[in-house]
Backbone as XML, in Angstrom:
<?xml version="1.0"?>
<chain id="A" units="angstrom">
  <residue number="1" name="MET">
    <atom name="N" x="49.788" y="103.249" z="76.407"/>
    <atom name="CA" x="50.253" y="104.614" z="76.641"/>
    <atom name="C" x="51.071" y="104.711" z="77.863"/>
  </residue>
  <residue number="2" name="ILE">
    <atom name="N" x="52.213" y="105.464" z="77.876"/>
    <atom name="CA" x="53.136" y="105.631" z="79.076"/>
    <atom name="C" x="52.817" y="106.878" z="79.672"/>
  </residue>
  <residue number="3" name="GLY">
    <atom name="N" x="52.571" y="106.893" z="81.079"/>
    <atom name="CA" x="52.266" y="108.152" z="81.788"/>
    <atom name="C" x="53.429" y="108.903" z="82.069"/>
  </residue>
  <residue number="4" name="ARG">
    <atom name="N" x="53.329" y="109.976" z="82.656"/>
    <atom name="CA" x="54.395" y="110.717" z="83.117"/>
    <atom name="C" x="55.211" y="110.102" z="84.392"/>
  </residue>
  <residue number="5" name="SER">
    <atom name="N" x="56.253" y="110.381" z="84.709"/>
    <atom name="CA" x="57.065" y="109.781" z="85.791"/>
    <atom name="C" x="56.448" y="109.964" z="87.160"/>
  </residue>
  <residue number="6" name="GLN">
    <atom name="N" x="56.383" y="108.891" z="87.919"/>
    <atom name="CA" x="55.937" y="108.922" z="89.361"/>
    <atom name="C" x="56.998" y="108.207" z="90.146"/>
  </residue>
  <residue number="7" name="CYS">
    <atom name="N" x="57.187" y="108.570" z="91.386"/>
    <atom name="CA" x="58.150" y="107.954" z="92.269"/>
    <atom name="C" x="57.853" y="108.215" z="93.701"/>
  </residue>
  <residue number="8" name="ILE">
    <atom name="N" x="58.830" y="107.556" z="94.515"/>
    <atom name="CA" x="58.775" y="107.764" z="95.894"/>
    <atom name="C" x="60.232" y="108.187" z="96.318"/>
  </residue>
  <residue number="9" name="PHE">
    <atom name="N" x="60.321" y="108.960" z="97.351"/>
    <atom name="CA" x="61.609" y="109.321" z="98.100"/>
    <atom name="C" x="61.476" y="108.694" z="99.486"/>
  </residue>
  <residue number="10" name="ILE">
    <atom name="N" x="62.457" y="107.874" z="99.778"/>
    <atom name="CA" x="62.393" y="107.103" z="101.031"/>
    <atom name="C" x="63.320" y="107.845" z="102.001"/>
  </residue>
  <residue number="11" name="TYR">
    <atom name="N" x="62.963" y="108.097" z="103.197"/>
    <atom name="CA" x="63.819" y="108.664" z="104.188"/>
    <atom name="C" x="63.795" y="107.867" z="105.478"/>
  </residue>
  <residue number="12" name="ALA">
    <atom name="N" x="64.833" y="107.469" z="106.057"/>
    <atom name="CA" x="65.200" y="106.858" z="107.163"/>
    <atom name="C" x="65.526" y="107.699" z="108.334"/>
  </residue>
  <residue number="13" name="SER">
    <atom name="N" x="64.691" y="107.550" z="109.455"/>
    <atom name="CA" x="65.054" y="108.340" z="110.655"/>
    <atom name="C" x="64.752" y="107.575" z="111.958"/>
  </residue>
  <residue number="14" name="GLU">
    <atom name="N" x="65.248" y="108.078" z="113.017"/>
    <atom name="CA" x="64.992" y="107.343" z="114.430"/>
    <atom name="C" x="64.673" y="108.551" z="115.370"/>
  </residue>
  <residue number="15" name="LYS">
    <atom name="N" x="64.024" y="108.190" z="116.467"/>
    <atom name="CA" x="63.780" y="109.073" z="117.464"/>
    <atom name="C" x="64.743" y="108.820" z="118.588"/>
  </residue>
  <residue number="16" name="ILE">
    <atom name="N" x="65.497" y="109.888" z="118.987"/>
    <atom name="CA" x="66.486" y="109.770" z="120.105"/>
    <atom name="C" x="66.113" y="110.821" z="121.048"/>
  </residue>
  <residue number="17" name="LYS">
    <atom name="N" x="65.522" y="110.411" z="122.240"/>
    <atom name="CA" x="65.075" y="111.383" z="123.329"/>
    <atom name="C" x="63.915" y="112.204" z="122.912"/>
  </residue>
  <residue number="18" name="GLY">
    <atom name="N" x="63.047" y="111.620" z="121.979"/>
    <atom name="CA" x="61.903" y="112.290" z="121.447"/>
    <atom name="C" x="62.152" y="113.241" z="120.306"/>
  </residue>
  <residue number="19" name="VAL">
    <atom name="N" x="63.371" y="113.277" z="119.826"/>
    <atom name="CA" x="63.757" y="114.028" z="118.497"/>
    <atom name="C" x="63.909" y="113.199" z="117.373"/>
  </residue>
  <residue number="20" name="GLU">
    <atom name="N" x="63.170" y="113.492" z="116.209"/>
    <atom name="CA" x="63.447" y="112.757" z="115.064"/>
    <atom name="C" x="64.653" y="113.114" z="114.458"/>
  </residue>
  <residue number="21" name="ILE">
    <atom name="N" x="65.663" y="112.136" z="114.197"/>
    <atom name="CA" x="66.969" y="112.447" z="113.636"/>
    <atom name="C" x="67.209" y="111.614" z="112.395"/>
  </residue>
  <residue number="22" name="PRO">
    <atom name="N" x="67.525" y="112.229" z="111.243"/>
    <atom name="CA" x="67.883" y="111.419" z="110.054"/>
    <atom name="C" x="68.917" y="110.370" z="110.348"/>
  </residue>
  <residue number="23" name="ILE">
    <atom name="N" x="68.861" y="109.355" z="109.665"/>
    <atom name="CA" x="69.972" y="108.232" z="109.753"/>
    <atom name="C" x="70.804" y="108.531" z="108.521"/>
  </residue>
  <residue number="24" name="THR">
    <atom name="N" x="71.903" y="108.955" z="108.670"/>
    <atom name="CA" x="72.776" y="109.452" z="107.578"/>
    <atom name="C" x="73.885" y="108.373" z="107.360"/>
  </residue>
  <residue number="25" name="ARG">
    <atom name="N" x="74.419" y="108.386" z="106.075"/>
    <atom name="CA" x="75.478" y="107.634" z="105.681"/>
    <atom name="C" x="75.421" y="106.103" z="106.058"/>
  </residue>
  <residue number="26" name="THR">
    <atom name="N" x="74.342" y="105.571" z="106.046"/>
    <atom name="CA" x="74.021" y="104.260" z="106.450"/>
    <atom name="C" x="73.604" y="103.383" z="105.232"/>
  </residue>
  <residue number="27" name="GLU">
    <atom name="N" x="74.095" y="102.185" z="105.117"/>
    <atom name="CA" x="73.659" y="101.221" z="104.049"/>
    <atom name="C" x="72.321" y="100.549" z="104.504"/>
  </residue>
  <residue number="28" name="PHE">
    <atom name="N" x="71.407" y="100.526" z="103.569"/>
    <atom name="CA" x="70.124" y="99.697" z="103.788"/>
    <atom name="C" x="69.686" y="98.901" z="102.614"/>
  </residue>
  <residue number="29" name="ASP">
    <atom name="N" x="69.102" y="97.800" z="102.940"/>
    <atom name="CA" x="68.448" y="97.013" z="101.877"/>
    <atom name="C" x="67.001" y="97.364" z="101.907"/>
  </residue>
  <residue number="30" name="VAL">
    <atom name="N" x="66.589" y="97.663" z="100.704"/>
    <atom name="CA" x="65.196" y="98.220" z="100.466"/>
    <atom name="C" x="64.484" y="97.098" z="99.764"/>
  </residue>
  <residue number="31" name="VAL">
    <atom name="N" x="63.194" y="96.663" z="100.196"/>
    <atom name="CA" x="62.430" y="95.824" z="99.477"/>
    <atom name="C" x="61.011" y="96.510" z="99.259"/>
  </residue>
  <residue number="32" name="ILE">
    <atom name="N" x="60.533" y="96.362" z="97.976"/>
    <atom name="CA" x="59.235" y="96.966" z="97.711"/>
    <atom name="C" x="58.349" y="95.921" z="97.206"/>
  </residue>
  <residue number="33" name="ASN">
    <atom name="N" x="57.118" y="95.705" z="97.938"/>
    <atom name="CA" x="56.225" y="94.708" z="97.557"/>
    <atom name="C" x="56.933" y="93.261" z="97.484"/>
  </residue>
  <residue number="34" name="ASP">
    <atom name="N" x="57.898" y="92.968" z="98.151"/>
    <atom name="CA" x="58.553" y="91.658" z="98.256"/>
    <atom name="C" x="59.252" y="91.233" z="96.920"/>
  </residue>
  <residue number="35" name="SER">
    <atom name="N" x="59.280" y="92.261" z="95.915"/>
    <atom name="CA" x="59.762" y="91.910" z="94.638"/>
    <atom name="C" x="60.934" y="92.671" z="94.178"/>
  </residue>
  <residue number="36" name="ILE">
    <atom name="N" x="60.794" y="94.117" z="94.446"/>
    <atom name="CA" x="61.827" y="94.955" z="94.002"/>
    <atom name="C" x="62.823" y="95.177" z="95.142"/>
  </residue>
  <residue number="37" name="LYS">
    <atom name="N" x="64.104" y="94.761" z="94.838"/>
    <atom name="CA" x="65.055" y="94.887" z="96.001"/>
    <atom name="C" x="66.235" y="95.658" z="95.535"/>
  </residue>
  <residue number="38" name="LYS">
    <atom name="N" x="66.703" y="96.653" z="96.347"/>
    <atom name="CA" x="67.609" y="97.525" z="96.127"/>
    <atom name="C" x="68.688" y="97.691" z="97.268"/>
  </residue>
  <residue number="39" name="HIS">
    <atom name="N" x="69.936" y="98.093" z="97.174"/>
    <atom name="CA" x="70.872" y="98.316" z="98.249"/>
    <atom name="C" x="71.205" y="99.840" z="98.155"/>
  </residue>
  <residue number="40" name="LEU">
    <atom name="N" x="70.761" y="100.551" z="98.967"/>
    <atom name="CA" x="70.989" y="102.037" z="99.013"/>
    <atom name="C" x="71.745" y="102.580" z="100.178"/>
  </residue>
  <residue number="41" name="THR">
    <atom name="N" x="72.263" y="103.674" z="100.078"/>
    <atom name="CA" x="73.045" y="104.385" z="101.265"/>
    <atom name="C" x="72.362" y="105.701" z="101.419"/>
  </residue>
  <residue number="42" name="SER">
    <atom name="N" x="72.088" y="105.978" z="102.755"/>
    <atom name="CA" x="71.276" y="107.300" z="103.041"/>
    <atom name="C" x="72.249" y="108.506" z="102.828"/>
  </residue>
  <residue number="43" name="ALA">
    <atom name="N" x="71.632" y="109.531" z="102.528"/>
    <atom name="CA" x="72.428" y="110.795" z="102.364"/>
    <atom name="C" x="72.364" y="111.657" z="103.720"/>
  </residue>
  <residue number="44" name="GLY">
    <atom name="N" x="73.046" y="112.768" z="103.720"/>
    <atom name="CA" x="72.958" y="113.615" z="104.922"/>
    <atom name="C" x="71.657" y="113.952" z="105.478"/>
  </residue>
  <residue number="45" name="ASP">
    <atom name="N" x="70.545" y="113.932" z="104.666"/>
    <atom name="CA" x="69.198" y="114.235" z="105.071"/>
    <atom name="C" x="68.462" y="112.995" z="105.561"/>
  </residue>
  <residue number="46" name="GLY">
    <atom name="N" x="69.083" y="111.768" z="105.390"/>
    <atom name="CA" x="68.378" y="110.548" z="105.609"/>
    <atom name="C" x="67.757" y="109.915" z="104.462"/>
  </residue>
  <residue number="47" name="SER">
    <atom name="N" x="67.835" y="110.615" z="103.232"/>
    <atom name="CA" x="67.150" y="110.183" z="102.093"/>
    <atom name="C" x="67.867" y="108.949" z="101.554"/>
  </residue>
  <residue number="48" name="LEU">
    <atom name="N" x="67.143" y="108.063" z="101.031"/>
    <atom name="CA" x="67.698" y="106.969" z="100.276"/>
    <atom name="C" x="67.542" y="107.013" z="98.773"/>
  </residue>
  <residue number="49" name="GLY">
    <atom name="N" x="67.063" y="108.092" z="98.334"/>
    <atom name="CA" x="66.998" y="108.428" z="96.812"/>
    <atom name="C" x="65.593" y="108.189" z="96.289"/>
  </residue>
  <residue number="50" name="ARG">
    <atom name="N" x="65.524" y="108.397" z="95.050"/>
    <atom name="CA" x="64.235" y="108.415" z="94.167"/>
    <atom name="C" x="64.151" y="107.170" z="93.669"/>
  </residue>
  <residue number="51" name="ILE">
    <atom name="N" x="63.084" y="106.498" z="93.812"/>
    <atom name="CA" x="62.592" y="105.164" z="93.110"/>
    <atom name="C" x="61.348" y="105.349" z="92.291"/>
  </residue>
  <residue number="52" name="SER">
    <atom name="N" x="61.605" y="105.237" z="91.023"/>
    <atom name="CA" x="60.403" y="105.292" z="90.099"/>
    <atom name="C" x="59.555" y="104.002" z="90.127"/>
  </residue>
  <residue number="53" name="LEU">
    <atom name="N" x="58.283" y="104.124" z="90.237"/>
    <atom name="CA" x="57.363" y="103.137" z="90.329"/>
    <atom name="C" x="56.141" y="103.329" z="89.419"/>
  </residue>
  <residue number="54" name="PRO">
    <atom name="N" x="55.493" y="102.330" z="88.979"/>
    <atom name="CA" x="54.212" y="102.444" z="88.381"/>
    <atom name="C" x="53.123" y="102.791" z="89.330"/>
  </residue>
  <residue number="55" name="GLN">
    <atom name="N" x="52.059" y="103.424" z="88.963"/>
    <atom name="CA" x="50.976" y="103.717" z="89.827"/>
    <atom name="C" x="50.579" y="102.492" z="90.690"/>
  </residue>
  <residue number="56" name="GLY">
    <atom name="N" x="50.258" y="102.597" z="91.868"/>
    <atom name="CA" x="49.836" y="101.463" z="92.613"/>
    <atom name="C" x="49.950" y="101.598" z="94.044"/>
  </residue>
  <residue number="57" name="LEU">
    <atom name="N" x="49.628" y="100.554" z="94.796"/>
    <atom name="CA" x="49.759" y="100.373" z="96.247"/>
    <atom name="C" x="51.036" y="99.559" z="96.581"/>
  </residue>
  <residue number="58" name="TYR">
    <atom name="N" x="51.777" y="100.163" z="97.542"/>
    <atom name="CA" x="53.062" y="99.373" z="97.783"/>
    <atom name="C" x="53.286" y="99.209" z="99.355"/>
  </residue>
  <residue number="59" name="THR">
    <atom name="N" x="54.105" y="98.256" z="99.660"/>
    <atom name="CA" x="54.692" y="98.084" z="100.970"/>
    <atom name="C" x="56.150" y="98.296" z="100.781"/>
  </residue>
  <residue number="60" name="VAL">
    <atom name="N" x="56.735" y="99.188" z="101.541"/>
    <atom name="CA" x="58.185" y="99.470" z="101.579"/>
    <atom name="C" x="58.799" y="99.093" z="102.864"/>
  </residue>
  <residue number="61" name="LYS">
    <atom name="N" x="59.857" y="98.229" z="102.709"/>
    <atom name="CA" x="60.553" y="97.765" z="103.928"/>
    <atom name="C" x="62.071" y="98.215" z="103.784"/>
  </residue>
  <residue number="62" name="ILE">
    <atom name="N" x="62.726" y="98.658" z="104.867"/>
    <atom name="CA" x="64.150" y="98.950" z="104.824"/>
    <atom name="C" x="64.798" y="98.213" z="106.040"/>
  </residue>
  <residue number="63" name="MET">
    <atom name="N" x="66.062" y="97.696" z="105.690"/>
    <atom name="CA" x="66.621" y="96.855" z="106.738"/>
    <atom name="C" x="68.116" y="97.161" z="106.819"/>
  </residue>
  <residue number="64" name="ASN">
    <atom name="N" x="68.627" y="97.172" z="108.133"/>
    <atom name="CA" x="69.929" y="97.278" z="108.379"/>
    <atom name="C" x="70.259" y="96.636" z="109.774"/>
  </residue>
  <residue number="65" name="PRO">
    <atom name="N" x="71.268" y="95.890" z="109.875"/>
    <atom name="CA" x="71.498" y="95.089" z="111.110"/>
    <atom name="C" x="71.435" y="95.970" z="112.404"/>
  </residue>
  <residue number="66" name="GLU">
    <atom name="N" x="71.792" y="97.196" z="112.426"/>
    <atom name="CA" x="71.731" y="98.045" z="113.546"/>
    <atom name="C" x="70.359" y="98.378" z="114.126"/>
  </residue>
  <residue number="67" name="TYR">
    <atom name="N" x="69.351" y="98.179" z="113.296"/>
    <atom name="CA" x="68.020" y="98.605" z="113.388"/>
    <atom name="C" x="66.922" y="97.434" z="113.263"/>
  </residue>
  <residue number="68" name="GLN">
    <atom name="N" x="65.791" y="97.549" z="113.926"/>
    <atom name="CA" x="64.753" y="96.676" z="113.614"/>
    <atom name="C" x="64.205" y="97.099" z="112.197"/>
  </residue>
  <residue number="69" name="ASP">
    <atom name="N" x="63.713" y="96.106" z="111.473"/>
    <atom name="CA" x="63.242" y="96.370" z="110.162"/>
    <atom name="C" x="62.105" y="97.431" z="110.247"/>
  </residue>
  <residue number="70" name="GLY">
    <atom name="N" x="62.139" y="98.331" z="109.288"/>
    <atom name="CA" x="61.168" y="99.450" z="109.180"/>
    <atom name="C" x="60.240" y="99.163" z="108.040"/>
  </residue>
  <residue number="71" name="ILE">
    <atom name="N" x="58.946" y="99.205" z="108.254"/>
    <atom name="CA" x="57.938" y="98.778" z="107.201"/>
    <atom name="C" x="56.957" y="99.951" z="107.150"/>
  </residue>
  <residue number="72" name="LYS">
    <atom name="N" x="56.649" y="100.412" z="105.824"/>
    <atom name="CA" x="55.583" y="101.403" z="105.688"/>
    <atom name="C" x="54.570" y="100.686" z="104.724"/>
  </residue>
  <residue number="73" name="THR">
    <atom name="N" x="53.335" y="100.481" z="105.188"/>
    <atom name="CA" x="52.377" y="99.812" z="104.316"/>
    <atom name="C" x="51.481" y="100.995" z="103.686"/>
  </residue>
  <residue number="74" name="ASN">
    <atom name="N" x="50.666" y="100.442" z="102.747"/>
    <atom name="CA" x="49.681" y="101.327" z="101.966"/>
    <atom name="C" x="50.353" y="102.593" z="101.386"/>
  </residue>
  <residue number="75" name="VAL">
    <atom name="N" x="51.555" y="102.567" z="100.841"/>
    <atom name="CA" x="52.075" y="103.608" z="100.199"/>
    <atom name="C" x="51.573" y="103.692" z="98.761"/>
  </residue>
  <residue number="76" name="ILE">
    <atom name="N" x="50.864" y="104.813" z="98.525"/>
    <atom name="CA" x="50.095" y="105.174" z="97.268"/>
    <atom name="C" x="51.038" y="105.867" z="96.324"/>
  </residue>
  <residue number="77" name="VAL">
    <atom name="N" x="51.194" y="105.296" z="95.075"/>
    <atom name="CA" x="51.953" y="106.009" z="94.003"/>
    <atom name="C" x="50.850" y="106.375" z="93.077"/>
  </residue>
  <residue number="78" name="ARG">
    <atom name="N" x="50.787" y="107.754" z="92.781"/>
    <atom name="CA" x="49.842" y="108.254" z="91.880"/>
    <atom name="C" x="50.517" y="108.721" z="90.538"/>
  </residue>
  <residue number="79" name="GLU">
    <atom name="N" x="49.901" y="108.684" z="89.450"/>
    <atom name="CA" x="50.376" y="109.115" z="88.144"/>
    <atom name="C" x="51.065" y="110.675" z="88.313"/>
  </residue>
  <residue number="80" name="SER">
    <atom name="N" x="52.340" y="110.786" z="87.794"/>
    <atom name="CA" x="52.908" y="112.040" z="87.664"/>
    <atom name="C" x="53.186" y="112.744" z="89.044"/>
  </residue>
  <residue number="81" name="ARG">
    <atom name="N" x="53.271" y="112.040" z="90.005"/>
    <atom name="CA" x="53.462" y="112.590" z="91.393"/>
    <atom name="C" x="54.664" y="111.965" z="91.954"/>
  </residue>
  <residue number="82" name="SER">
    <atom name="N" x="55.280" y="112.558" z="92.976"/>
    <atom name="CA" x="56.197" y="112.060" z="93.886"/>
    <atom name="C" x="55.741" y="111.991" z="95.334"/>
  </residue>
  <residue number="83" name="SER">
    <atom name="N" x="56.074" y="111.071" z="96.042"/>
    <atom name="CA" x="55.600" y="110.803" z="97.376"/>
    <atom name="C" x="56.753" y="110.662" z="98.295"/>
  </residue>
  <residue number="84" name="ASP">
    <atom name="N" x="56.813" y="111.429" z="99.461"/>
    <atom name="CA" x="57.743" y="111.087" z="100.534"/>
    <atom name="C" x="57.371" y="109.926" z="101.433"/>
  </residue>
  <residue number="85" name="VAL">
    <atom name="N" x="58.232" y="109.053" z="101.670"/>
    <atom name="CA" x="57.938" y="108.062" z="102.507"/>
    <atom name="C" x="58.989" y="108.080" z="103.574"/>
  </residue>
  <residue number="86" name="ILE">
    <atom name="N" x="58.520" y="108.437" z="104.855"/>
    <atom name="CA" x="59.380" y="108.552" z="106.003"/>
    <atom name="C" x="59.222" y="107.249" z="106.832"/>
  </residue>
  <residue number="87" name="ILE">
    <atom name="N" x="60.265" y="106.613" z="107.103"/>
    <atom name="CA" x="60.187" y="105.369" z="107.924"/>
    <atom name="C" x="61.086" y="105.582" z="109.131"/>
  </residue>
  <residue number="88" name="ASN">
    <atom name="N" x="60.418" y="105.557" z="110.379"/>
    <atom name="CA" x="61.006" y="105.622" z="111.565"/>
    <atom name="C" x="61.506" y="104.189" z="112.071"/>
  </residue>
  <residue number="89" name="LEU">
    <atom name="N" x="62.810" y="104.196" z="112.350"/>
    <atom name="CA" x="63.484" y="102.985" z="112.853"/>
    <atom name="C" x="63.726" y="102.988" z="114.262"/>
  </residue>
  <residue number="90" name="ASN">
    <atom name="N" x="63.692" y="101.750" z="114.911"/>
    <atom name="CA" x="64.210" y="101.560" z="116.195"/>
    <atom name="C" x="65.353" y="100.814" z="116.204"/>
  </residue>
  <residue number="91" name="LYS">
    <atom name="N" x="66.290" y="100.952" z="117.176"/>
    <atom name="CA" x="67.501" y="100.220" z="117.402"/>
    <atom name="C" x="67.175" y="98.735" z="117.565"/>
  </residue>
  <residue number="92" name="ALA">
    <atom name="N" x="67.989" y="97.932" z="117.025"/>
    <atom name="CA" x="67.959" y="96.471" z="117.248"/>
    <atom name="C" x="68.437" y="96.280" z="118.569"/>
  </residue>
  <residue number="93" name="SER">
    <atom name="N" x="67.937" y="95.181" z="119.267"/>
    <atom name="CA" x="68.370" y="94.954" z="120.654"/>
    <atom name="C" x="69.898" y="94.706" z="120.618"/>
  </residue>
  <residue number="94" name="GLY">
    <atom name="N" x="70.492" y="95.246" z="121.688"/>
    <atom name="CA" x="71.962" y="95.155" z="121.916"/>
    <atom name="C" x="72.618" y="96.410" z="121.391"/>
  </residue>
  <residue number="95" name="VAL">
    <atom name="N" x="72.013" y="97.263" z="120.531"/>
    <atom name="CA" x="72.678" y="98.467" z="120.127"/>
    <atom name="C" x="72.328" y="99.559" z="120.988"/>
  </residue>
  <residue number="96" name="LYS">
    <atom name="N" x="73.344" y="100.288" z="121.678"/>
    <atom name="CA" x="72.967" y="101.206" z="122.679"/>
    <atom name="C" x="72.766" y="102.646" z="122.006"/>
  </residue>
  <residue number="97" name="GLU">
    <atom name="N" x="71.899" y="103.287" z="122.575"/>
    <atom name="CA" x="71.537" y="104.691" z="122.043"/>
    <atom name="C" x="72.819" y="105.602" z="122.120"/>
  </residue>
  <residue number="98" name="GLU">
    <atom name="N" x="73.603" y="105.450" z="123.237"/>
    <atom name="CA" x="74.753" y="106.182" z="123.482"/>
    <atom name="C" x="75.895" y="105.996" z="122.327"/>
  </residue>
  <residue number="99" name="ASP">
    <atom name="N" x="75.858" y="104.753" z="121.834"/>
    <atom name="CA" x="76.774" y="104.525" z="120.726"/>
    <atom name="C" x="76.360" y="105.302" z="119.473"/>
  </residue>
  <residue number="100" name="LYS">
    <atom name="N" x="75.071" y="105.326" z="119.190"/>
    <atom name="CA" x="74.645" y="106.072" z="118.050"/>
    <atom name="C" x="74.901" y="107.553" z="118.178"/>
  </residue>
  <residue number="101" name="LEU">
    <atom name="N" x="74.761" y="108.233" z="119.380"/>
    <atom name="CA" x="75.083" y="109.578" z="119.764"/>
    <atom name="C" x="76.527" y="109.798" z="119.554"/>
  </residue>
  <residue number="102" name="LYS">
    <atom name="N" x="77.388" y="108.938" z="120.008"/>
    <atom name="CA" x="78.861" y="109.078" z="119.747"/>
    <atom name="C" x="79.159" y="109.048" z="118.305"/>
  </residue>
  <residue number="103" name="LYS">
    <atom name="N" x="78.509" y="108.171" z="117.416"/>
    <atom name="CA" x="78.795" y="108.126" z="116.125"/>
    <atom name="C" x="78.310" y="109.585" z="115.408"/>
  </residue>
  <residue number="104" name="LEU">
    <atom name="N" x="77.244" y="109.994" z="115.799"/>
    <atom name="CA" x="76.743" y="111.274" z="115.240"/>
    <atom name="C" x="77.736" y="112.390" z="115.566"/>
  </residue>
  <residue number="105" name="MET">
    <atom name="N" x="78.366" y="112.411" z="116.847"/>
    <atom name="CA" x="79.303" y="113.517" z="117.232"/>
    <atom name="C" x="80.680" y="113.398" z="116.480"/>
  </residue>
  <residue number="106" name="GLN">
    <atom name="N" x="80.977" y="112.201" z="116.123"/>
    <atom name="CA" x="82.105" y="111.985" z="115.277"/>
    <atom name="C" x="81.999" y="112.376" z="113.934"/>
  </residue>
  <residue number="107" name="ASP">
    <atom name="N" x="80.964" y="112.269" z="113.349"/>
    <atom name="CA" x="80.625" y="112.605" z="111.883"/>
    <atom name="C" x="80.621" y="114.014" z="111.569"/>
  </residue>
</chain>
């Protein structure tokens, strides 16, 4: 028997001077449980889109060279439900916070 659709919505964000800011128009590699791999681009709200998954427990990892890898463990997907997964990222070493602020101002 096939259950109704369930999914996760992944959001990428970072904290700049204590404020959580969505990471927009940025490409990410997404890996779920080391087996499901996708290449997605964040929207204006930092969302990476909807990913349909069977019920279960997942680890979600998002990667981009500008940031340290973001990992969210123990993500529970329940039947017929959608879940928001917000992953806060930190800059990779060598990437300046001011550069990111300049990029935000240009967009």
